[in-house]
Structures are given as structure tokens and as C-alpha cells.
C-alpha positions as CSV (number, residue, x, y, z in Angstrom):
1,M,-31.2,10.5,10.2
2,I,-34.8,9.6,9.7
3,N,-34.5,5.9,9.0
4,N,-36.3,4.3,11.9
5,V,-39.8,3.1,10.9
6,L,-40.9,3.7,14.5
7,Y,-40.9,7.4,13.6
8,V,-43.9,6.8,11.3
9,G,-45.6,4.6,13.9
10,E,-44.6,1.1,12.8
11,L,-43.2,-1.5,15.2
12,V,-41.2,-4.3,13.8
13,W,-40.2,-7.5,15.6
14,Y,-38.0,-10.5,14.6
15,R,-35.7,-8.6,12.2
16,Q,-32.8,-10.6,13.4
17,R,-31.8,-13.6,15.4
18,F,-28.7,-14.4,17.4
19,V,-26.7,-17.6,17.1
20,R,-23.5,-18.8,18.7
21,H,-20.4,-19.0,16.5
22,P,-19.4,-22.7,16.5
23,E,-15.6,-22.0,16.9
24,T,-15.5,-19.0,19.2
25,G,-18.8,-19.4,21.1
26,S,-19.5,-15.7,20.7
27,R,-23.0,-14.4,19.9
28,V,-23.5,-13.4,16.3
29,S,-26.5,-11.7,14.8
30,R,-28.2,-12.9,11.6
31,V,-30.9,-11.0,9.7
32,N,-34.2,-12.9,9.3
33,P,-35.9,-12.8,5.9
34,E,-38.4,-9.9,5.6
35,S,-41.2,-12.5,5.3
36,E,-40.6,-13.5,8.9
37,W,-40.7,-9.9,10.3
38,V,-43.8,-9.0,12.4
39,R,-45.1,-5.5,11.8
40,R,-47.7,-3.6,13.8
41,S,-49.0,-0.1,13.1
42,V,-49.0,2.1,16.3
43,L,-50.1,5.6,15.2
44,A,-49.7,7.0,18.7
45,L,-45.9,6.6,18.3
46,R,-45.8,8.6,15.0
47,I,-43.5,11.7,15.1
48,V,-42.8,12.1,11.4
49,S,-45.4,12.9,8.7
50,D,-45.7,10.6,5.6
51,R,-44.6,13.6,3.4
52,L,-41.4,14.0,5.2
53,W,-40.8,10.3,5.4
54,Q,-41.2,10.0,1.6
55,A,-38.9,13.0,1.0
56,V,-36.2,11.4,3.1
57,R,-36.6,8.1,1.2
58,T,-36.2,10.0,-2.1
59,C,-33.1,11.7,-0.9
60,D,-31.7,8.4,0.3
61,A,-32.3,6.9,-3.1
62,T,-30.5,9.8,-4.8
63,V,-27.5,9.5,-2.4
64,E,-27.3,5.8,-2.9
65,Q,-27.4,6.2,-6.7
66,R,-24.5,8.7,-6.6
67,S,-22.6,6.5,-4.2
68,R,-22.9,3.6,-6.6
69,A,-21.6,5.8,-9.5
70,V,-18.7,6.9,-7.4
71,S,-17.9,3.3,-6.3
72,K,-18.1,2.2,-9.9
73,G,-15.7,5.0,-11.0
74,I,-13.2,4.1,-8.2
75,R,-13.3,0.4,-9.2
76,R,-12.8,1.4,-12.8
77,S,-9.8,3.6,-12.0
78,R,-8.2,0.8,-9.9
79,E,-8.7,-1.6,-12.8
80,I,-7.1,0.9,-15.2
81,A,-4.2,1.5,-12.8
82,V,-3.5,-2.2,-12.4
83,N,-3.7,-2.8,-16.2
84,D,-1.7,0.4,-17.0
85,V,1.4,-0.8,-15.0
86,R,2.6,-2.6,-18.1
87,Q,4.3,0.5,-19.6
88,T,5.1,3.9,-18.4
89,P,4.0,6.8,-20.7
90,M,7.6,8.3,-20.3
91,P,10.2,5.6,-21.0
92,L,13.1,7.9,-20.0
93,R,11.6,8.9,-16.7
94,R,13.9,6.7,-14.6
95,M,16.9,8.4,-16.3
96,L,15.8,11.9,-15.3
97,I,17.7,13.6,-12.4
98,C,16.5,16.5,-10.3
99,G,18.8,19.6,-10.9
100,E,18.5,20.5,-7.2
101,C,18.7,17.3,-5.1
102,G,20.2,14.9,-7.7
103,R,17.6,12.1,-7.1
104,T,16.1,10.1,-10.0
105,V,12.5,10.1,-11.0
106,G,11.9,6.7,-9.4
107,S,13.0,7.9,-6.0
108,S,11.6,11.3,-5.5
109,I,10.4,12.9,-8.7
110,V,6.7,12.8,-9.2
111,V,4.7,12.7,-12.5
112,A,2.2,15.5,-11.7
113,M,-1.1,14.9,-13.6
114,A,0.9,13.4,-16.6
115,V,1.7,17.0,-17.8
116,S,4.9,17.9,-16.0
117,M,7.7,16.5,-14.0
118,A,8.7,17.8,-10.6
119,C,10.8,16.7,-7.7
120,G,8.7,15.4,-4.9
121,I,10.8,17.1,-2.2
122,E,10.8,20.6,-3.7
123,T,7.4,20.9,-5.3
124,V,5.8,22.2,-2.1
125,A,8.0,25.3,-1.9
126,M,9.3,25.9,-5.4
127,P,8.0,26.0,-9.0
128,L,9.4,23.6,-11.6
129,Q,11.9,26.0,-13.1
130,S,13.6,26.7,-9.7
131,V,14.3,23.0,-9.2
132,G,15.8,22.5,-12.6
133,M,12.8,20.8,-14.3
134,T,10.7,21.8,-17.3
135,S,7.2,21.1,-18.4
136,R,6.6,18.0,-20.6
137,R,5.0,20.3,-23.2
138,A,8.3,22.1,-23.5
139,W,10.1,18.8,-24.3
140,R,7.9,18.1,-27.4
């Protein structure tokens, strides 16, 4: 919330410029290099102390670091998912049939956390045993 440098009494001009898109003719903003920005200190406009400003910057850095870690994990899981398509961990899963609705694994039975099999239609209301399925651990 506290990201505007005006809150600490600093005015900044020429952060961006506007140009026309050559094909559409619409106005498009482009960020100027920081070296071209004009900064002026106006202490009369200050409404946030330096201590609070630095605390927010520290908090922002922490959030950004966590966000990068989460994004990296998501990218990694997508890469694994794409690379893991080559072979299913249960080669007979397409041959399994739900004891209740008669559908195959490929159409409505879901591999739940790679530990048990359950019918996708019935899992909301009934446990595995009531839909004619058993845990993978019991199969071993």
C-alpha cells in the first residue's frame, strides 16, 4: 500500500513517455530509463516516516522472495508433469472399473494423491469401500 515515493516527500517526473502504436494508432506508454527521471525532494508533502518506509520496503522484499520461490516451484512442478506423462505409475489403471457406476479409470476414476483409487463421481459422498474400490496399499 505504501509504495508511492510522494509519501516520503519525493516528486518524480518523466518516469514514462507515450508513443503511438504504428499499426493501431493507439497511445502506448513506455518506461523511461531511471537515469532520465527527474527527482525533487519536497519535505512538506511527506506523510510517512523513513522508519515506516524502510519497514515496508523490507516486507516487500520478503514477499517478493517468497513469490519467486513459489513461482519456481510451480514452474518445476509443470516441468515434472510434462515430463512425467511418458508412463503412468499404474499400468493397469485404464483396465479398472468402478464397482458402482461401471466407468473406467480414464473416464471418471481419479488417482487421489497417488495412494488410492476412487471414482470421481462418488468420492464426494462415499468412502472408497462403498464404491467398490480399495486402497493401493491393500493391493501390494
